[in-house]
C-alpha positions as CSV (number, residue, x, y, z in Angstrom):
1,M,-345.2,172.2,-158.5
2,S,-343.4,173.7,-155.7
3,T,-339.8,173.6,-155.2
4,F,-339.7,171.5,-152.5
5,K,-342.3,169.0,-154.0
6,K,-339.9,168.9,-156.9
7,A,-336.7,168.2,-154.6
8,L,-338.6,164.9,-153.1
9,L,-339.5,163.7,-156.6
10,Q,-335.7,164.3,-157.9
11,L,-335.0,162.2,-154.4
12,H,-337.1,159.3,-154.9
13,I,-336.6,159.2,-158.6
14,F,-332.9,158.8,-157.7
15,V,-333.5,156.3,-154.9
16,F,-335.4,154.5,-157.5
17,L,-332.4,154.7,-160.0
18,A,-330.4,153.6,-157.3
19,G,-332.1,150.2,-156.5
20,L,-332.4,149.8,-160.5
21,T,-328.8,149.5,-160.7
22,A,-329.0,145.6,-159.4
23,P,-331.4,144.5,-161.9
24,I,-329.4,145.6,-164.7
25,G,-326.3,144.7,-163.1
26,N,-328.3,140.7,-163.5
27,Y,-328.6,141.6,-167.2
28,I,-325.0,142.3,-168.3
29,Q,-323.6,139.1,-169.1
30,L,-320.1,140.1,-167.9
31,N,-318.0,139.1,-164.3
32,G,-318.5,141.6,-161.8
33,L,-315.0,142.9,-162.4
34,V,-315.5,143.7,-166.3
35,L,-318.9,145.1,-166.1
36,V,-317.5,147.8,-163.0
37,F,-314.6,148.2,-165.5
38,Y,-317.0,149.4,-168.1
39,R,-319.2,151.6,-165.9
40,M,-316.5,153.1,-164.4
41,G,-315.0,154.0,-167.5
42,I,-318.1,155.4,-168.9
43,T,-318.8,157.5,-165.9
44,T,-315.5,159.0,-166.4
45,V,-315.7,159.6,-169.7
46,A,-319.2,162.1,-168.6
47,A,-317.8,163.1,-165.2
48,V,-314.4,164.2,-166.9
49,L,-316.4,166.4,-169.8
50,L,-318.9,167.5,-167.2
51,Y,-316.1,168.8,-165.2
52,V,-314.5,170.5,-167.9
53,L,-317.3,172.3,-169.1
54,T,-318.8,173.3,-166.0
55,K,-318.1,176.2,-163.6
56,H,-319.0,174.4,-160.2
57,K,-315.7,172.9,-159.7
58,T,-313.4,172.9,-156.6
59,K,-309.8,173.9,-156.8
60,T,-307.9,171.2,-154.7
61,D,-303.9,170.0,-154.6
62,L,-303.0,167.1,-155.5
63,R,-302.7,165.5,-152.3
64,V,-307.0,165.8,-152.2
65,K,-307.3,164.7,-155.7
66,I,-305.2,161.4,-155.0
67,R,-307.1,160.8,-151.5
68,L,-310.3,161.2,-153.3
69,M,-309.3,159.2,-156.3
70,G,-308.0,156.4,-153.1
71,V,-311.9,156.6,-152.1
72,G,-312.5,155.9,-155.9
73,V,-310.9,152.7,-155.4
74,L,-313.0,151.1,-152.6
75,I,-316.3,152.4,-154.6
76,A,-314.7,150.5,-157.3
77,M,-314.1,147.2,-155.1
78,H,-317.9,147.6,-153.0
79,W,-318.9,147.6,-157.2
80,V,-317.2,144.7,-158.0
81,C,-318.3,142.7,-154.7
82,F,-321.9,143.9,-155.1
83,Y,-322.1,142.8,-158.6
84,S,-320.5,139.5,-157.8
85,S,-322.8,138.9,-155.3
86,I,-325.4,139.2,-157.8
87,K,-323.9,136.7,-160.1
88,L,-323.2,134.4,-157.4
89,A,-326.7,134.5,-155.5
90,N,-329.4,136.7,-157.1
91,V,-330.5,140.2,-156.9
92,S,-332.7,139.6,-153.7
93,I,-329.7,138.5,-151.6
94,A,-327.3,141.1,-152.8
95,L,-329.6,143.8,-151.9
96,V,-330.6,142.4,-148.0
97,C,-326.4,142.1,-147.9
98,F,-326.6,145.8,-148.5
99,S,-328.4,146.2,-145.5
100,S,-325.7,145.7,-143.4
101,V,-324.1,148.9,-144.2
102,G,-326.0,150.2,-141.2
103,L,-323.9,147.9,-138.9
104,F,-320.5,148.7,-140.6
105,T,-320.8,152.0,-140.4
106,V,-321.8,152.2,-136.7
107,L,-318.7,149.9,-135.9
108,L,-316.3,151.6,-138.0
109,E,-317.3,155.2,-137.8
110,P,-315.9,155.7,-134.3
111,L,-312.6,154.5,-135.7
112,F,-311.9,157.0,-138.2
113,T,-313.5,159.5,-136.4
114,K,-314.4,161.1,-133.2
115,S,-317.8,159.9,-132.5
116,K,-318.9,157.5,-130.0
117,L,-320.1,154.3,-130.7
118,V,-324.0,154.6,-130.1
119,L,-325.3,151.7,-128.6
120,N,-328.6,152.0,-129.6
121,E,-327.5,152.3,-133.5
122,L,-325.7,149.2,-132.5
123,L,-329.0,147.2,-131.6
124,I,-330.5,147.7,-134.2
125,S,-327.5,147.1,-137.2
126,L,-327.1,143.7,-135.1
127,L,-330.8,142.9,-135.7
128,S,-330.3,143.6,-139.5
129,L,-327.7,141.0,-138.8
130,V,-329.4,138.5,-137.5
131,G,-331.5,138.6,-140.4
132,I,-328.5,138.3,-143.1
133,L,-327.5,135.1,-140.7
134,C,-330.8,133.5,-141.0
135,I,-330.7,133.4,-144.7
136,F,-327.1,132.1,-144.8
137,Q,-327.9,129.3,-142.1
138,F,-330.8,127.6,-144.3
139,D,-330.0,128.9,-147.9
140,I,-326.7,126.8,-148.2
141,Q,-326.8,128.1,-151.9
142,Y,-326.1,131.1,-151.4
143,R,-323.6,131.3,-148.9
144,E,-320.9,132.2,-151.1
145,G,-322.9,134.9,-152.4
146,I,-323.9,136.5,-149.0
147,L,-320.6,136.4,-147.9
148,V,-319.4,138.1,-151.0
149,G,-322.2,140.8,-150.2
150,I,-321.4,141.6,-146.8
151,V,-317.9,142.5,-148.1
152,S,-319.3,144.5,-150.5
153,S,-321.2,146.3,-147.7
154,F,-318.0,146.2,-145.6
155,L,-316.4,148.8,-148.3
156,A,-319.6,150.7,-149.0
157,A,-319.6,151.5,-145.2
158,L,-315.6,152.5,-145.2
159,F,-315.8,154.9,-148.7
160,T,-318.8,156.6,-146.9
161,I,-316.9,157.4,-143.9
162,F,-314.1,158.8,-145.9
163,N,-316.1,160.6,-148.2
164,K,-317.7,162.4,-145.0
165,K,-314.6,163.2,-143.8
166,L,-312.8,164.5,-147.4
167,T,-316.0,166.2,-149.4
168,S,-317.3,169.0,-146.7
169,N,-315.6,171.9,-148.7
170,I,-315.1,170.0,-152.1
171,A,-318.1,170.7,-155.5
172,P,-319.7,167.8,-155.8
173,Q,-318.6,167.8,-160.0
174,T,-315.1,167.5,-158.7
175,I,-315.6,164.7,-155.8
176,Q,-317.2,162.4,-158.9
177,T,-314.5,163.2,-161.4
178,F,-311.6,162.0,-159.1
179,E,-313.3,158.9,-157.3
180,M,-314.5,158.1,-160.6
181,L,-310.8,158.6,-162.5
182,G,-309.0,156.5,-159.5
183,G,-311.4,153.5,-159.5
184,F,-311.3,153.2,-163.3
185,L,-307.8,153.5,-163.2
186,F,-307.4,151.0,-160.5
187,L,-309.6,148.7,-162.1
188,G,-307.8,148.9,-165.3
189,I,-304.4,147.5,-163.9
190,M,-306.5,144.8,-162.1
191,V,-308.2,143.8,-165.4
192,A,-305.1,143.8,-167.3
193,L,-303.3,141.9,-164.6
194,F,-306.3,139.2,-164.4
195,N,-305.5,138.8,-168.5
196,S,-302.1,138.2,-168.2
197,Y,-302.5,135.5,-165.5
198,Q,-305.3,133.9,-167.2
199,Q,-303.4,134.3,-170.3
200,T,-307.3,135.2,-171.7
201,S,-307.7,138.1,-173.9
202,F,-309.8,141.7,-173.2
203,V,-313.5,141.0,-172.8
204,L,-315.3,143.4,-175.3
205,P,-319.2,143.6,-174.4
206,S,-322.2,142.2,-176.6
207,N,-324.1,145.2,-178.2
208,S,-327.0,144.4,-175.7
209,D,-324.3,144.9,-172.6
210,W,-323.3,148.0,-174.5
211,A,-326.6,149.3,-173.9
212,W,-327.3,148.1,-170.6
213,L,-323.7,149.6,-169.4
214,I,-324.4,152.8,-171.1
215,L,-327.9,153.2,-169.0
216,L,-326.3,151.8,-166.1
217,A,-323.4,154.9,-166.3
218,L,-325.2,157.5,-167.8
219,V,-328.9,156.8,-166.2
220,C,-328.5,155.6,-162.8
221,T,-324.7,157.0,-162.0
222,V,-324.6,160.9,-163.5
223,W,-327.9,161.4,-163.9
224,A,-328.8,160.0,-160.3
225,N,-325.9,161.6,-159.2
226,Y,-326.8,165.1,-160.1
227,L,-330.9,164.3,-159.3
228,M,-329.4,163.5,-155.1
229,L,-327.3,166.5,-155.4
230,S,-330.2,168.9,-156.4
231,S,-332.4,167.4,-154.2
232,L,-330.1,168.4,-151.5
233,K,-330.3,171.9,-152.0
234,H,-334.0,172.0,-150.7
235,I,-334.1,168.9,-148.5
236,S,-332.4,168.1,-145.5
237,A,-329.4,165.3,-145.1
238,F,-332.0,163.2,-142.4
239,T,-334.5,163.5,-145.5
240,L,-332.1,161.9,-147.8
241,N,-330.5,159.1,-145.0
242,V,-334.3,157.9,-144.3
243,T,-335.7,158.0,-148.1
244,L,-332.2,155.6,-149.0
245,N,-333.6,152.8,-146.7
246,L,-336.4,152.6,-149.9
247,E,-333.5,151.7,-152.0
248,P,-333.3,147.7,-151.2
249,V,-336.9,147.7,-151.5
250,Y,-337.2,149.1,-154.9
251,G,-334.4,146.8,-156.2
252,I,-336.1,143.4,-154.4
253,I,-339.2,144.5,-156.1
254,L,-338.0,145.1,-159.2
255,A,-336.0,141.3,-159.0
256,F,-339.0,139.8,-158.3
257,I,-341.1,141.2,-161.0
258,L,-338.2,141.3,-163.9
259,F,-336.6,138.0,-162.3
260,K,-339.5,135.9,-160.5
261,E,-337.2,135.1,-157.6
262,Q,-339.4,134.7,-155.2
263,K,-339.8,131.3,-156.8
264,Y,-336.3,130.5,-155.6
265,L,-336.3,132.2,-152.0
266,G,-337.2,129.9,-149.3
267,T,-339.0,130.8,-145.9
268,S,-335.6,131.4,-144.3
269,F,-335.4,134.7,-146.8
270,Y,-338.4,136.1,-145.8
271,V,-337.8,135.6,-142.3
272,G,-334.3,137.6,-142.7
273,I,-336.0,140.6,-144.8
274,S,-338.5,140.5,-142.0
275,L,-336.0,141.1,-139.4
276,I,-334.1,143.7,-141.4
277,T,-337.6,145.9,-142.6
278,V,-338.0,145.5,-138.6
279,S,-334.3,147.2,-138.0
280,V,-334.7,149.4,-140.7
281,L,-338.4,150.8,-139.3
282,F,-336.4,151.4,-135.8
283,Q,-334.1,153.2,-137.4
284,M,-336.1,155.4,-139.0
285,F,-338.1,156.2,-136.2
286,S,-335.0,156.7,-134.2
287,V,-333.6,159.1,-136.5
288,I,-336.3,160.9,-136.8
289,R,-336.7,160.9,-132.9
290,Q,-333.5,162.5,-132.8
291,Q,-334.0,164.9,-135.0
292,Q,-337.4,166.0,-133.2
293,K,-335.5,166.0,-130.1
294,T,-332.5,168.6,-131.8
295,K,-335.4,170.9,-132.9
296,L,-336.9,170.9,-129.4
297,Q,-333.3,172.1,-128.0
298,N,-332.5,174.7,-130.9
299,K,-335.9,176.2,-129.5
300,L,-335.1,176.2,-126.1
301,K,-331.5,178.1,-126.8
């Protein structure tokens, strides 16, 4: 197998594992906050061990480490909202809401960077929003889950933008270690405050929950991140961004197979997801056309 084909295989395994996180979260019998606390805890332990043992790390000052930990807090909040959306609605609804990340990125990026608002990208992202609103309007029982899912997408767009600004010259292992550590410490405080307020004892996962959590943390987070970073050595970021559009597709197909969710979803869901699919196709076409235009301009120089 050639290096390029191996990189493509690694990339698709990474996207599949990313899509698998939602169904696994549905199997775990913990609320979103506690679930993510344990996921980040296991991931942090693994990341710190790898950080200590690996030679591929970047020396950074305390301010950068604190900023990375701050991004980790955003990641933690995104995951809490994402898994809460699954618990309040279902896997398919949570993944559909995740499709609105593109819209929030288009709107927020000009506020935090020097980039301009691209009308074409905004229109494509609005089509995705129309699809979500279609489901929200008619599938009343999922409204709470949809709202939490949209907040999750907003937070995902935020941490993606901040990551892009912070991490250009920092080794991936350093990034993962301090982001996971920041998120874990934040959730530890939140869990302690919640238990104190509710006057409840600390929740321990069952044996089956531990098994799913370890799979979620080590396979779908640590290993998946390694596959993604390894593939990027041989493929472009453009290929990665286009392939990532398959994540909700993989997740929804798995939800249909594992949980038979298609039995509980009405016509409005399929209308909404059709609009979202069209927006994704438009986005892919737009990115491909821009890539070709850039290549042509480089040749003419």
